[in-house]
Structures are given as structure tokens and as C-alpha cells.
ZADO-1210 file (C-alpha; in nm, 4 decimals, padded with zeros to 6 digits):
<atoms>
<atom x="01.8451" y="00.2781" z="01.3235" code="MET" pos="1"/>
<atom x="01.8521" y="00.6525" z="01.2488" code="SER" pos="2"/>
<atom x="01.6511" y="00.8995" z="01.4529" code="GLU" pos="3"/>
<atom x="01.4584" y="01.0011" z="01.1393" code="SER" pos="4"/>
<atom x="01.3454" y="00.6422" z="01.0797" code="VAL" pos="5"/>
<atom x="01.2405" y="00.6072" z="01.4433" code="GLN" pos="6"/>
<atom x="01.0465" y="00.9336" z="01.4203" code="ALA" pos="7"/>
<atom x="00.8702" y="00.8238" z="01.1029" code="LYS" pos="8"/>
<atom x="00.7687" y="00.4936" z="01.2588" code="ARG" pos="9"/>
<atom x="00.6405" y="00.6620" z="01.5740" code="ALA" pos="10"/>
<atom x="00.4422" y="00.9143" z="01.3696" code="ALA" pos="11"/>
<atom x="00.2963" y="00.6379" z="01.1531" code="PHE" pos="12"/>
<atom x="00.1867" y="00.4309" z="01.4493" code="ARG" pos="13"/>
<atom x="00.0268" y="00.7382" z="01.6098" code="ALA" pos="14"/>
<atom x="-00.1837" y="00.7960" z="01.2975" code="LEU" pos="15"/>
<atom x="-00.3585" y="00.4648" z="01.3678" code="HIS" pos="16"/>
<atom x="-00.4637" y="00.5578" z="01.7207" code="ASP" pos="17"/>
<atom x="-00.7667" y="00.7686" z="01.6316" code="LYS" pos="18"/>
<atom x="-00.9450" y="00.9309" z="01.3415" code="GLY" pos="19"/>
<atom x="-00.8940" y="00.8345" z="00.9773" code="CYS" pos="20"/>
<atom x="-00.6155" y="00.9259" z="00.7356" code="PHE" pos="21"/>
<atom x="-00.5621" y="00.8771" z="00.3631" code="VAL" pos="22"/>
<atom x="-00.2561" y="00.6737" z="00.2676" code="LEU" pos="23"/>
<atom x="-00.1961" y="00.7441" z="-00.1035" code="PRO" pos="24"/>
<atom x="00.0248" y="00.5204" z="-00.3157" code="ASN" pos="25"/>
<atom x="00.3045" y="00.6751" z="-00.5233" code="PRO" pos="26"/>
<atom x="00.4849" y="00.4684" z="-00.7822" code="TRP" pos="27"/>
<atom x="00.8088" y="00.6674" z="-00.8132" code="ASP" pos="28"/>
<atom x="01.0066" y="00.9428" z="-00.6407" code="VAL" pos="29"/>
<atom x="00.8320" y="01.2230" z="-00.8264" code="GLY" pos="30"/>
<atom x="00.4820" y="01.1087" z="-00.7329" code="SER" pos="31"/>
<atom x="00.5947" y="01.0465" z="-00.3729" code="ALA" pos="32"/>
<atom x="00.7343" y="01.3971" z="-00.3383" code="ARG" pos="33"/>
<atom x="00.4262" y="01.5518" z="-00.4954" code="MET" pos="34"/>
<atom x="00.1994" y="01.3670" z="-00.2515" code="LEU" pos="35"/>
<atom x="00.4136" y="01.4925" z="00.0354" code="GLN" pos="36"/>
<atom x="00.3790" y="01.8430" z="-00.1050" code="GLY" pos="37"/>
<atom x="00.0014" y="01.8072" z="-00.1126" code="LEU" pos="38"/>
<atom x="-00.0008" y="01.7546" z="00.2620" code="GLY" pos="39"/>
<atom x="-00.0519" y="01.3807" z="00.3048" code="PHE" pos="40"/>
<atom x="00.0868" y="01.2419" z="00.6298" code="GLN" pos="41"/>
<atom x="00.2102" y="00.9030" z="00.5112" code="ALA" pos="42"/>
<atom x="00.2573" y="00.7000" z="00.1937" code="LEU" pos="43"/>
<atom x="00.2251" y="00.3387" z="00.0838" code="ALA" pos="44"/>
<atom x="00.3866" y="00.1656" z="-00.2095" code="THR" pos="45"/>
<atom x="00.1770" y="00.0080" z="-00.4825" code="THR" pos="46"/>
<atom x="00.3039" y="-00.3187" z="-00.6259" code="SER" pos="47"/>
<atom x="00.0937" y="-00.2680" z="-00.9388" code="SER" pos="48"/>
<atom x="00.1928" y="00.0942" z="-00.9975" code="GLY" pos="49"/>
<atom x="00.5589" y="00.0112" z="-00.9477" code="HIS" pos="50"/>
<atom x="00.5397" y="-00.2921" z="-01.1773" code="ALA" pos="51"/>
<atom x="00.3730" y="-00.0904" z="-01.4557" code="TRP" pos="52"/>
<atom x="00.6453" y="00.1737" z="-01.4286" code="SER" pos="53"/>
<atom x="00.8920" y="-00.1074" z="-01.5039" code="LEU" pos="54"/>
<atom x="00.6859" y="-00.2264" z="-01.8000" code="GLY" pos="55"/>
<atom x="00.5767" y="-00.5395" z="-01.6138" code="ARG" pos="56"/>
<atom x="00.2406" y="-00.6759" z="-01.4930" code="PRO" pos="57"/>
<atom x="00.1572" y="-00.6658" z="-01.1239" code="ASP" pos="58"/>
<atom x="00.3091" y="-00.9430" z="-00.9168" code="GLY" pos="59"/>
<atom x="00.6169" y="-00.9965" z="-01.1347" code="THR" pos="60"/>
<atom x="00.8691" y="-00.7543" z="-00.9845" code="ALA" pos="61"/>
<atom x="01.1433" y="-00.9269" z="-00.7844" code="SER" pos="62"/>
<atom x="01.2012" y="-00.8887" z="-00.4130" code="ARG" pos="63"/>
<atom x="01.5258" y="-00.7069" z="-00.4858" code="ALA" pos="64"/>
<atom x="01.3495" y="-00.4633" z="-00.7196" code="ALA" pos="65"/>
<atom x="01.0752" y="-00.3907" z="-00.4658" code="ILE" pos="66"/>
<atom x="01.3231" y="-00.3396" z="-00.1822" code="LEU" pos="67"/>
<atom x="01.5300" y="-00.1027" z="-00.3957" code="ALA" pos="68"/>
<atom x="01.2119" y="00.0848" z="-00.4888" code="HIS" pos="69"/>
<atom x="01.0884" y="00.1290" z="-00.1322" code="VAL" pos="70"/>
<atom x="01.4339" y="00.2321" z="-00.0119" code="ARG" pos="71"/>
<atom x="01.4308" y="00.5032" z="-00.2771" code="GLU" pos="72"/>
<atom x="01.0910" y="00.6289" z="-00.1593" code="LEU" pos="73"/>
<atom x="01.1931" y="00.6222" z="00.2076" code="VAL" pos="74"/>
<atom x="01.5003" y="00.8301" z="00.1309" code="GLU" pos="75"/>
<atom x="01.3154" y="01.0702" z="-00.1022" code="ALA" pos="76"/>
<atom x="01.0530" y="01.2001" z="00.1415" code="THR" pos="77"/>
<atom x="01.0091" y="01.2936" z="00.5056" code="ALA" pos="78"/>
<atom x="00.6960" y="01.0779" z="00.5326" code="LEU" pos="79"/>
<atom x="00.6568" y="00.7275" z="00.6769" code="PRO" pos="80"/>
<atom x="00.6154" y="00.4626" z="00.4082" code="VAL" pos="81"/>
<atom x="00.4128" y="00.1403" z="00.4259" code="ASN" pos="82"/>
<atom x="00.5437" y="-00.1371" z="00.2006" code="LEU" pos="83"/>
<atom x="00.3083" y="-00.3533" z="-00.0044" code="ASP" pos="84"/>
<atom x="00.5260" y="-00.6637" z="00.0272" code="PHE" pos="85"/>
<atom x="00.2936" y="-00.9043" z="-00.1534" code="GLU" pos="86"/>
<atom x="00.3200" y="-01.2525" z="00.0072" code="ASP" pos="87"/>
<atom x="00.6605" y="-01.1957" z="00.1652" code="GLY" pos="88"/>
<atom x="00.8554" y="-01.3399" z="-00.1292" code="PHE" pos="89"/>
<atom x="00.9158" y="-01.6816" z="00.0212" code="ALA" pos="90"/>
<atom x="00.7737" y="-02.0324" z="-00.0065" code="ASP" pos="91"/>
<atom x="00.8047" y="-02.1080" z="00.3651" code="ALA" pos="92"/>
<atom x="00.7308" y="-01.8955" z="00.6735" code="PRO" pos="93"/>
<atom x="01.0985" y="-01.8872" z="00.7685" code="GLU" pos="94"/>
<atom x="01.1666" y="-01.7151" z="00.4391" code="GLY" pos="95"/>
<atom x="00.8997" y="-01.4549" z="00.5156" code="VAL" pos="96"/>
<atom x="01.0868" y="-01.3690" z="00.8356" code="THR" pos="97"/>
<atom x="01.4050" y="-01.3108" z="00.6374" code="GLU" pos="98"/>
<atom x="01.2240" y="-01.1028" z="00.3736" code="SER" pos="99"/>
<atom x="01.0592" y="-00.8835" z="00.6367" code="VAL" pos="100"/>
<atom x="01.3943" y="-00.8327" z="00.8082" code="ARG" pos="101"/>
<atom x="01.5227" y="-00.6948" z="00.4782" code="MET" pos="102"/>
<atom x="01.2164" y="-00.4738" z="00.4390" code="ALA" pos="103"/>
<atom x="01.2581" y="-00.3308" z="00.7886" code="ILE" pos="104"/>
<atom x="01.6241" y="-00.2561" z="00.7150" code="ALA" pos="105"/>
<atom x="01.5100" y="-00.0343" z="00.4262" code="SER" pos="106"/>
<atom x="01.3526" y="00.2078" z="00.6732" code="GLY" pos="107"/>
<atom x="00.9832" y="00.1369" z="00.6189" code="VAL" pos="108"/>
<atom x="00.7255" y="00.2235" z="00.8827" code="ALA" pos="109"/>
<atom x="00.4842" y="-00.0556" z="00.7892" code="GLY" pos="110"/>
<atom x="00.4809" y="-00.3876" z="00.6032" code="VAL" pos="111"/>
<atom x="00.1757" y="-00.5583" z="00.4514" code="SER" pos="112"/>
<atom x="00.1662" y="-00.9357" z="00.4022" code="ILE" pos="113"/>
<atom x="-00.1129" y="-01.0859" z="00.1917" code="GLU" pos="114"/>
<atom x="-00.2576" y="-01.4363" z="00.1745" code="ASP" pos="115"/>
<atom x="-00.2833" y="-01.4741" z="-00.2032" code="SER" pos="116"/>
<atom x="-00.0855" y="-01.7416" z="-00.3850" code="THR" pos="117"/>
<atom x="-00.0634" y="-01.6076" z="-00.7403" code="GLY" pos="118"/>
<atom x="-00.2074" y="-01.9411" z="-00.8561" code="ASP" pos="119"/>
<atom x="-00.5455" y="-01.9013" z="-01.0337" code="PRO" pos="120"/>
<atom x="-00.6369" y="-02.2601" z="-00.9441" code="ALA" pos="121"/>
<atom x="-00.5828" y="-02.1930" z="-00.5713" code="ARG" pos="122"/>
<atom x="-00.5810" y="-01.8146" z="-00.5328" code="PRO" pos="123"/>
<atom x="-00.5951" y="-01.7935" z="-00.1515" code="VAL" pos="124"/>
<atom x="-00.3614" y="-01.9751" z="00.0863" code="ARG" pos="125"/>
<atom x="-00.4913" y="-02.2271" z="00.3358" code="ASP" pos="126"/>
<atom x="-00.5614" y="-02.0308" z="00.6511" code="ILE" pos="127"/>
<atom x="-00.3057" y="-02.2177" z="00.8646" code="GLU" pos="128"/>
<atom x="-00.0349" y="-02.1444" z="00.6091" code="ASP" pos="129"/>
<atom x="-00.1401" y="-01.7783" z="00.5967" code="ALA" pos="130"/>
<atom x="-00.1397" y="-01.7512" z="00.9772" code="ILE" pos="131"/>
<atom x="00.2088" y="-01.9019" z="00.9936" code="ALA" pos="132"/>
<atom x="00.3336" y="-01.6388" z="00.7502" code="ARG" pos="133"/>
<atom x="00.1918" y="-01.3528" z="00.9572" code="VAL" pos="134"/>
<atom x="00.3554" y="-01.5029" z="01.2666" code="ARG" pos="135"/>
<atom x="00.6827" y="-01.5275" z="01.0773" code="ALA" pos="136"/>
<atom x="00.6594" y="-01.1620" z="00.9781" code="ALA" pos="137"/>
<atom x="00.5859" y="-01.0751" z="01.3423" code="ARG" pos="138"/>
<atom x="00.9123" y="-01.2398" z="01.4465" code="VAL" pos="139"/>
<atom x="01.1092" y="-01.0014" z="01.2253" code="ALA" pos="140"/>
<atom x="00.9122" y="-00.7000" z="01.3492" code="VAL" pos="141"/>
<atom x="00.9690" y="-00.7903" z="01.7150" code="ASP" pos="142"/>
<atom x="01.3378" y="-00.8555" z="01.6562" code="GLU" pos="143"/>
<atom x="01.3674" y="-00.5008" z="01.5216" code="ALA" pos="144"/>
<atom x="01.2002" y="-00.3453" z="01.8251" code="GLY" pos="145"/>
<atom x="00.8339" y="-00.3802" z="01.7376" code="GLY" pos="146"/>
<atom x="00.7792" y="-00.0259" z="01.6094" code="ASP" pos="147"/>
<atom x="00.7045" y="-00.1245" z="01.2476" code="VAL" pos="148"/>
<atom x="00.3318" y="-00.1671" z="01.1742" code="MET" pos="149"/>
<atom x="00.2489" y="-00.5182" z="01.0517" code="LEU" pos="150"/>
<atom x="-00.0567" y="-00.5361" z="00.8259" code="VAL" pos="151"/>
<atom x="-00.2403" y="-00.8643" z="00.7632" code="GLY" pos="152"/>
<atom x="-00.4312" y="-00.8813" z="00.4364" code="ARG" pos="153"/>
<atom x="-00.7207" y="-01.1134" z="00.3457" code="ALA" pos="154"/>
<atom x="-00.7434" y="-01.1122" z="-00.0327" code="GLU" pos="155"/>
<atom x="-01.0741" y="-01.2984" z="-00.0864" code="ASN" pos="156"/>
<atom x="-01.2752" y="-01.0087" z="-00.2264" code="PHE" pos="157"/>
<atom x="-00.9849" y="-00.8732" z="-00.4307" code="PHE" pos="158"/>
<atom x="-00.9501" y="-01.2138" z="-00.5970" code="LEU" pos="159"/>
<atom x="-01.3190" y="-01.2436" z="-00.6813" code="GLY" pos="160"/>
<atom x="-01.4163" y="-01.4572" z="-00.3793" code="ILE" pos="161"/>
<atom x="-01.6711" y="-01.2366" z="-00.1953" code="PRO" pos="162"/>
<atom x="-01.6899" y="-01.4508" z="00.1172" code="ASP" pos="163"/>
<atom x="-01.7308" y="-01.2067" z="00.4053" code="LEU" pos="164"/>
<atom x="-01.7430" y="-01.4728" z="00.6767" code="ASP" pos="165"/>
<atom x="-01.4139" y="-01.6277" z="00.5655" code="ASP" pos="166"/>
<atom x="-01.2585" y="-01.2841" z="00.5248" code="THR" pos="167"/>
<atom x="-01.3486" y="-01.1938" z="00.8825" code="ILE" pos="168"/>
<atom x="-01.2280" y="-01.5316" z="01.0090" code="ARG" pos="169"/>
<atom x="-00.8940" y="-01.4724" z="00.8414" code="ARG" pos="170"/>
<atom x="-00.8560" y="-01.1155" z="00.9637" code="LEU" pos="171"/>
<atom x="-00.9273" y="-01.2189" z="01.3221" code="ARG" pos="172"/>
<atom x="-00.6705" y="-01.4971" z="01.2928" code="ALA" pos="173"/>
<atom x="-00.4101" y="-01.2587" z="01.1505" code="TYR" pos="174"/>
<atom x="-00.4748" y="-01.0192" z="01.4393" code="ALA" pos="175"/>
<atom x="-00.4154" y="-01.3039" z="01.6868" code="GLU" pos="176"/>
<atom x="-00.0992" y="-01.3963" z="01.4965" code="ALA" pos="177"/>
<atom x="00.0426" y="-01.0485" z="01.5483" code="GLY" pos="178"/>
<atom x="-00.0931" y="-00.8155" z="01.2806" code="ALA" pos="179"/>
<atom x="-00.1284" y="-00.4565" z="01.4047" code="ASP" pos="180"/>
<atom x="-00.3658" y="-00.3491" z="01.1281" code="CYS" pos="181"/>
<atom x="-00.6121" y="-00.5504" z="00.9170" code="LEU" pos="182"/>
<atom x="-00.6914" y="-00.5107" z="00.5489" code="TYR" pos="183"/>
<atom x="-00.9487" y="-00.6734" z="00.3218" code="ALA" pos="184"/>
<atom x="-00.9005" y="-00.5140" z="-00.0219" code="PRO" pos="185"/>
<atom x="-01.2114" y="-00.5369" z="-00.2357" code="GLY" pos="186"/>
<atom x="-01.4823" y="-00.4759" z="00.0252" code="ILE" pos="187"/>
<atom x="-01.6938" y="-00.1811" z="-00.0889" code="ARG" pos="188"/>
<atom x="-02.0336" y="-00.1526" z="00.0780" code="THR" pos="189"/>
<atom x="-02.1218" y="00.0098" z="00.4074" code="ARG" pos="190"/>
<atom x="-02.2335" y="-00.3281" z="00.5399" code="GLY" pos="191"/>
<atom x="-01.9111" y="-00.5042" z="00.4459" code="GLN" pos="192"/>
<atom x="-01.6922" y="-00.2259" z="00.5833" code="ILE" pos="193"/>
<atom x="-01.8852" y="-00.2021" z="00.9094" code="THR" pos="194"/>
<atom x="-01.8775" y="-00.5786" z="00.9579" code="ALA" pos="195"/>
<atom x="-01.4998" y="-00.5910" z="00.9175" code="VAL" pos="196"/>
<atom x="-01.4366" y="-00.2916" z="01.1429" code="VAL" pos="197"/>
<atom x="-01.6534" y="-00.4354" z="01.4196" code="GLN" pos="198"/>
<atom x="-01.5144" y="-00.7867" z="01.3839" code="ALA" pos="199"/>
<atom x="-01.1500" y="-00.6883" z="01.4432" code="VAL" pos="200"/>
<atom x="-01.1997" y="-00.3964" z="01.6843" code="ALA" pos="201"/>
<atom x="-01.0058" y="-00.2398" z="01.8438" code="PRO" pos="202"/>
<atom x="-00.7428" y="-00.3148" z="01.5776" code="LYS" pos="203"/>
<atom x="-00.7346" y="-00.0500" z="01.3012" code="PRO" pos="204"/>
<atom x="-00.8689" y="-00.1336" z="00.9555" code="VAL" pos="205"/>
<atom x="-00.7300" y="-00.0251" z="00.6186" code="ASN" pos="206"/>
<atom x="-00.9824" y="00.0246" z="00.3377" code="LEU" pos="207"/>
<atom x="-00.8815" y="00.0154" z="-00.0283" code="LEU" pos="208"/>
<atom x="-01.0585" y="00.2733" z="-00.2452" code="VAL" pos="209"/>
<atom x="-00.9075" y="00.2409" z="-00.5909" code="GLY" pos="210"/>
<atom x="-01.2222" y="00.3677" z="-00.7657" code="ALA" pos="211"/>
<atom x="-01.5352" y="00.5570" z="-00.6557" code="PRO" pos="212"/>
<atom x="-01.7498" y="00.3560" z="-00.4117" code="ILE" pos="213"/>
<atom x="-02.0133" y="00.6193" z="-00.3356" code="GLY" pos="214"/>
<atom x="-01.8531" y="00.7205" z="-00.0053" code="LEU" pos="215"/>
<atom x="-01.6393" y="01.0199" z="00.0897" code="THR" pos="216"/>
<atom x="-01.3422" y="01.0147" z="00.3238" code="VAL" pos="217"/>
<atom x="-01.5614" y="01.1647" z="00.5968" code="ALA" pos="218"/>
<atom x="-01.8296" y="00.8992" z="00.5486" code="GLU" pos="219"/>
<atom x="-01.5703" y="00.6208" z="00.5555" code="ILE" pos="220"/>
<atom x="-01.4286" y="00.7657" z="00.8755" code="ALA" pos="221"/>
<atom x="-01.7761" y="00.7527" z="01.0307" code="GLU" pos="222"/>
<atom x="-01.7773" y="00.3771" z="00.9663" code="LEU" pos="223"/>
<atom x="-01.4715" y="00.3395" z="01.1887" code="GLY" pos="224"/>
<atom x="-01.2013" y="00.2904" z="00.9247" code="VAL" pos="225"/>
<atom x="-00.8617" y="00.4176" z="01.0417" code="ARG" pos="226"/>
<atom x="-00.6796" y="00.4449" z="00.7094" code="ARG" pos="227"/>
<atom x="-00.7705" y="00.4561" z="00.3408" code="ILE" pos="228"/>
<atom x="-00.5249" y="00.3480" z="00.0730" code="SER" pos="229"/>
<atom x="-00.5641" y="00.3968" z="-00.3021" code="ILE" pos="230"/>
<atom x="-00.3623" y="00.1007" z="-00.4304" code="GLY" pos="231"/>
<atom x="-00.2821" y="00.1423" z="-00.7982" code="GLY" pos="232"/>
<atom x="-00.5626" y="00.3986" z="-00.8380" code="GLY" pos="233"/>
<atom x="-00.3448" y="00.7064" z="-00.8778" code="LEU" pos="234"/>
<atom x="-00.1073" y="00.5219" z="-01.1100" code="ALA" pos="235"/>
<atom x="-00.4039" y="00.4100" z="-01.3224" code="ARG" pos="236"/>
<atom x="-00.5350" y="00.7673" z="-01.3268" code="ALA" pos="237"/>
<atom x="-00.1960" y="00.8857" z="-01.4535" code="ALA" pos="238"/>
<atom x="-00.1904" y="00.6101" z="-01.7153" code="TRP" pos="239"/>
<atom x="-00.5461" y="00.7087" z="-01.8132" code="GLY" pos="240"/>
<atom x="-00.4409" y="01.0661" z="-01.8905" code="GLY" pos="241"/>
<atom x="-00.1307" y="00.9460" z="-02.0738" code="PHE" pos="242"/>
<atom x="-00.3241" y="00.6978" z="-02.2884" code="LEU" pos="243"/>
<atom x="-00.6011" y="00.9434" z="-02.3762" code="ARG" pos="244"/>
<atom x="-00.3456" y="01.1933" z="-02.5019" code="ALA" pos="245"/>
<atom x="-00.1258" y="00.9340" z="-02.6739" code="ALA" pos="246"/>
<atom x="-00.4203" y="00.7584" z="-02.8451" code="ARG" pos="247"/>
<atom x="-00.5614" y="01.0873" z="-02.9699" code="ALA" pos="248"/>
<atom x="-00.2218" y="01.1651" z="-03.1197" code="LEU" pos="249"/>
<atom x="-00.1673" y="00.8172" z="-03.2668" code="ALA" pos="250"/>
<atom x="-00.5198" y="00.7543" z="-03.3969" code="GLN" pos="251"/>
<atom x="-00.6515" y="01.1017" z="-03.4788" code="GLU" pos="252"/>
<atom x="-00.3426" y="01.3191" z="-03.5157" code="GLY" pos="253"/>
<atom x="-00.4951" y="01.5373" z="-03.2437" code="SER" pos="254"/>
<atom x="-00.3110" y="01.7277" z="-02.9736" code="PHE" pos="255"/>
<atom x="-00.6273" y="01.7890" z="-02.7715" code="GLU" pos="256"/>
<atom x="-00.5270" y="01.5299" z="-02.5153" code="GLY" pos="257"/>
<atom x="-00.2507" y="01.7640" z="-02.4018" code="LEU" pos="258"/>
<atom x="-00.4954" y="02.0425" z="-02.3120" code="ALA" pos="259"/>
<atom x="-00.5194" y="01.9461" z="-01.9445" code="ASP" pos="260"/>
<atom x="-00.1500" y="01.8721" z="-01.8989" code="ALA" pos="261"/>
<atom x="00.0088" y="02.0246" z="-01.5907" code="THR" pos="262"/>
<atom x="00.2316" y="02.3162" z="-01.6981" code="PRO" pos="263"/>
<atom x="00.6011" y="02.2399" z="-01.6926" code="GLY" pos="264"/>
<atom x="00.6593" y="02.5669" z="-01.5076" code="LYS" pos="265"/>
<atom x="00.4415" y="02.4443" z="-01.2201" code="GLU" pos="266"/>
<atom x="00.6178" y="02.1075" z="-01.2022" code="LEU" pos="267"/>
<atom x="00.9635" y="02.2622" z="-01.2248" code="ASN" pos="268"/>
<atom x="00.8695" y="02.5114" z="-00.9554" code="GLY" pos="269"/>
<atom x="00.7631" y="02.2357" z="-00.7178" code="PHE" pos="270"/>
<atom x="01.0525" y="01.9972" z="-00.7816" code="PHE" pos="271"/>
<atom x="01.3172" y="02.2714" z="-00.7705" code="ARG" pos="272"/>
<atom x="01.3185" y="02.2435" z="-00.3897" code="GLN" pos="273"/>
<atom x="01.4675" y="01.8955" z="-00.4238" code="PHE" pos="274"/>
<atom x="01.7247" y="01.9837" z="-00.6894" code="ALA" pos="275"/>
<atom x="02.0256" y="02.0709" z="-00.4768" code="ASP" pos="276"/>
<atom x="02.2518" y="01.9029" z="-00.7283" code="HIS" pos="277"/>
<atom x="02.2388" y="01.7484" z="-01.0733" code="ARG" pos="278"/>
<atom x="02.2012" y="01.3713" z="-01.0850" code="ALA" pos="279"/>
</atoms>
């Protein structure tokens, strides 16, 4: 393991010790470098944003494609990167161990494993199966020295199953199975957030804010959340600007959608620092 990877992992783990930090989600090298330039301290991948950049729906990119993507982000910036690794890309827990080994080898500072199935008829895994998968991921993390953050995700709310009691039961179980950080994407209210934070304390909690929820970063920090990720929010914002401009051009013959475009001079000026050679 390189010293730079070790340093990134140590810095990432330290961010979870106190306070609250924002963990934005780039979808390509350019967005990752821009977020670094804006002063963020760490990054996380977005499975949805990455999939859309490939012209695919979320959840359909292959393990190989995701590993190649995160390796590219790790190498492109000086920031630690947390990998949204979906369900670990394996049917059995033993396969999750192997997948996480591969993820760790890419240089990531954190790996998130979720309990969704991708099956609309049975969207959330049985809890024992989900626990076994977190334990399997923990095996790979410990084999590699234990410095990679393992994140356990309970997907109930994100999948339209707003069962707070079951969500908390799952998060507690994932913590006992070895998760370093807990994540329940889809919770939004002060009551839900506070309940989750208190239920898994002192483990840190990640909150997803992919759209306005009526709370600022400072207010979320007051609730005890350690990190805030954006998921596909920034990618959707970029797609929103693109589609407004493209639709105005296609449907109205109007160029007004380009009025708020970032000047090329500004973008070239920022990215020039990375252009030490021509690709």
C-alpha cells in the first residue's frame, strides 16, 4: 500500500471522529477535481451519477466498470474516496468478501454495502442475509489492515418502506457485524435523523441530502450527524441544467438556456493545473 493511500485513509477516518463534514459525490474526473478545488475534504462515488454518465440506469453498471471508475477517481485527486459499492456484487457473502478485497486494492478510503436486492417483489434482504454480508465485507477490511471505513446501509426508506424501527434494528445489527459508519438513505425529518443518531451512538451516521430537506449543514450537525453525502444530487443538478438548455434549443430554437453556462475560460483556467501532458 502506498503512503498516499495510507494518508488518505487516516485522514478520512479522522473526519469521522468529531464534527460534521460534507461528502459530495462526483461522477467523473472533472467533477471530482472541481470538488477538490472547492475545498471539500473527501469524496464519495455515486452509482447513479456514474451509471447515467455511461448512458445506463442506476444499478446496471458492472463490478468491473465501477472498480475502474473509482480507481480513476482515487488517482485523479488528493482526497480520500468512499465507494458506493451497491450490494457487494455477489450472491453469497463469500463473494462480497472477494469484491471488497478488490475495492480496497483500488485505493479507496471507505466502502458502503447496502441491503437492497434490486428485486421489486422483495426489495430489502432478510436481515440475517444482510448481516452476513456486512460481516463478509468486514473480513476483507480486517485482512487489509482495518483502516478502510466500512459503511452499513439500511435501504428501507430509500426503497419506499418508511419503517423506522426496522431501519434502526438493521443499523444496530450492521454495527455489531463490523460496520464503522451507519447510513439510512431516505430519512429526512429531524425526528428520524435524531432517532437514528441516538440509536447507533457512538458510531458515526451518514445522512443523504439529495434534495432540500429544510435543514442546513449547521442544523444537521447539531443533530449529531457526522457526514452528509449528496448521492446523485449534483449529477442530477448538472443534468437539469443540460436538459433545460437542450430542450429550449430543440423545442423553441432558443439559446437562452446557455445564459448561465460557466465560461470556458474559467473552466480551462481551473483544469490547466492538471494538464501536464496531452492525453
